[in-house]
Steps between C-alpha positions, in 0.01 A plus 500: 500500500620759748255783489678713766636838391869542487687755718564714187126501416406597853759781498379627163138512623597670829705764325238566237224528763709743703575727201141501377362550849688825520439623143163356399230629731156566349579871434841419348348234273235744373755775444731266310220365285398851398838601371568514126687165509242335726755396756770638726812493294731554795354203692515281186875577469550425869330159468708431185830589661451355844298182425540462120125471488448527119775246442404238753408243230761614240805276455823626661681506166265791402548691827206346679483328839439162342223389734185305409146615426415387853728768643333758276157387628612544864626848424172588333305384794663788689450751225133392482470549881603865445319538165832629361462696171804382299605365158576168661214302356533631143885482497608202701193275471374565147778651283827353632395127463391557141835670412681208669298245307485652155772756473826445315828495689564860406147610608532327836842644567385852411163501684503266796780669701322838473168342602664314790663817638178706477643743252260394236132403542299305251134434414319232307269667251199267478147651496389503862173305458700229317803481735362198689432321177843587356656348812277191463343557846133522402514321154726361240707772341398402152710682241354834400170490686616698807698759311272610219477192282718639224207701350460813703576613851809419704833567342621411147862448407649557158838373392701758296843520344760746616522662155137558418148460652430201284416185686794286579507119465330310777809295564750789550331839565745777558261705720157520640231772531207486734168673486194472716387573853511318832316610814516401865873412492649467851754776541480558125503879545841503672693188410826557315456186292182357352446135398225534243295199381429558136362313200715445188444314178161638416173322559579187305831429675449699815740439783533667837857607583658721762686821418727728700413873483705763683328790680660752262393328184351742241132466451441358850229684691424410867251625759400396846149367549262547789468158681300348772817420699737794490781289654500301168561778250410422134572675175365530147753440223457627145750372239509708177748327273740442785835330440534185704738209557380136486552325834709215373729453196451675169417155350224458758684276745557581861756367746317157513489496880136588554342485840338209665349506849751754618679800352779452245491117487304247299476388146324778312572610154613822346291801410479409133246225553166633600471212744827604662362842593176351622670239712734757647199724588320203660800412710539860601134501590544210736782667683315833505197329650713363781654842572161673482352243736769574754452870461124462551561293817720772641239763426222288650703428810571873552134593435399246765762624749374861457143385553588302814692794644211732434225284662721453802518877553156605386239500776126467464243469781786527751712211369741433212332410173730204464361343822161430342455141399367575157810712416728225634334245267545721196865565583559133556357416159729759347797358676428150357470646154829685518691204638351267235602741229852527645542118500385494133743784407795335671421169332483675165841658572632145513293379201410794272259274305260564785538878468164574333310312766695664781432836334128437493495411870716799598302750301176370651652519850618861438159614359310347793737617763520853366120521464443374850766744626298789358191368668664448846653844494149640496430848380862607463568202284263623236683830448726517197781640705534184714777249408256204509394603147851457373491127565151456361597682182817283465280191524250623245767630252698175517196301419429721204861459373576143582164335569220485584524225761240270341679507164836424661350192662307397188797513274718310758237228513471486127876487452532210752221301326285509808178522294610272215228242421595149615571241230231260371218681682185674396241694688175336607212721370289432807782561746730756334740514796568127497719370217429153360753278336459440134516116429753368261410276205598176681285610794207562271538155344512337844172671587 
């Protein structure tokens, strides 16, 4: 395997770093995050036109660049370095792959070009506390449990006919209505298109499907929420008998492509089968974990670079703070953490199955690096106005949305069968940590 970056990848990273270096200083980031949209619309359009950023992993036939998730991860390493407030994560990482996997040919042709060009932004409406579970990052996305269970909470979907409000047949509904509420939706307050996870079929036959809701749909009420990390804007969505379109065919079948370890490929099923939606969400989660890991690595690397620059310039007792041995040791430990997280993120970009573990390592590296950065900045680092807090808040907020770290690792270990009990063994009561082999019947007879 050749792990070296291509000339195109190096050029993309260089160009992106140059643009963001000019437009995304700490003050510019704070100003963009505090706008009504939560990001700089002009900069977003520039990145879409010059680099095709939102369409990096969208197929060329839909107006995208046609690259791989690895290229998207490399781009997000640079956006993470600058803490860029943008719809990139919600649109290109979460929504576009689901539309590619589950949408009909007409839906893909209508939506993906607009998403790839940056004209349209999208958001996945899953309750914030359940997002990691819905993406199968911290637990199995068992049908119903993460979205209200079909009883109460979450969003409910009702099939209706076009001529009356009576319930249509389950096999060929002519329309859908959604009602419920979802909070902590990434870019939910400003996205032009919402992918809403909703229950249908009642409690007895509950299924979780995905529906398309336009920003101008009647009955849709949205508001921006106060968040720990203002560079990751979130919104609250209220659906009051809102008309929606099923993501997939009217008979409950999607395009049949699904998504495997990457974006837009694999052997998933359509939206009609509950398992098809769940498998598509899980595959999207693996890719999202890879992208988020690269983003966290970029943020951790920049936080470390800012800290190193500060201790080189800051003097105490007549010498630079960075010249003290204790400070050098702490910085060396941080450097090792960041480089280890970078290696894990790059490996996950090649093999997205490793995305959750890479995400756990990257989030931990970012949290520790940002926290140490605040400490090493001294008194100024503890002021709310200092940019060191932006990185620490990003680390904490990402763990709340996609973690925490220990649950990412626990679920990865459980999924891989790491803690599965060995065959034909029992536990010795006097030595519980040492398994003993259970003798077979012929062995007992021999004894």
